[in-house]
N, C-alpha and C positions, 0 to 999 in steps of 0.2 A: 831438605833440612840441612842446615849448616853443621859442620863438625862441632862447633861450640854448643849448638842447641842439643845435638845428640849427646855430647858429653854431659851437659847439665841434666838431661833426662836420665842417663845411666846413673849419675851420682844420686839423683832423687830416688831412683829404684833401689839402689844399694842401701840408702838410709832406711827406706821403708822395710826392705827385707830383713835388714839387721835388727830393726826394732821388733818386727813380727817374730823373728827367730828367738830373740831374747825373751819375749812374752811367752812363747810356747815353752821354752826351757824353764822359766819361772813357774808356769802352771804345773809342769811335771814335778818340779821340786816341792811345790806346795801341796800336791795331791796326796803324798804319803802312800800308805799301803792301800791302794784301791784296785780297781780293775786293771790287771796287768795287760790285757789285750788293748785297752784304750791307751795306756801309757806307752806300749810298744808302737802303736799307730802314731802317737804324737812324736815319739822319738824319730820314727821314720820320716815324718813330715819335716821335722827340724833338720834332719840330715840332708834331705832333698833340697831344702832351702840353702844349706851351706854350699851345696854343689852349684846352685843358681848364683849365689853370691860370688863364688870363685869365677864362674863364667863372666859375670858382669865386671868383676875386677879386671879380668884379662881384656875385655872389650874397652873398659875405661883407659887402661894403660895404652892400648893401641890408638885410641882417639887422642890421648895426650901426646903420644909420639908424632901423630900426624900433624897436630897443631904446632909442635916444636919445629917440625920440618917445613912449616909454612903452608901446609895444605889447608884448605877451608872447605 
């Protein structure tokens, strides 16, 4: 897989994870005062996604740097 292909794939994954994360946080906000255990689990899931997003952003930045340096 070329660096450009890998970069495209990482950017697609980032967009998907960001949308999923926003959806989870919207659901939490809309739930109101319900099952606190469920809300806690959803918050944990959203926080884990934030960590994945940060990892993918670092990967994306490395791939962009490689492309700028002329590596393929």
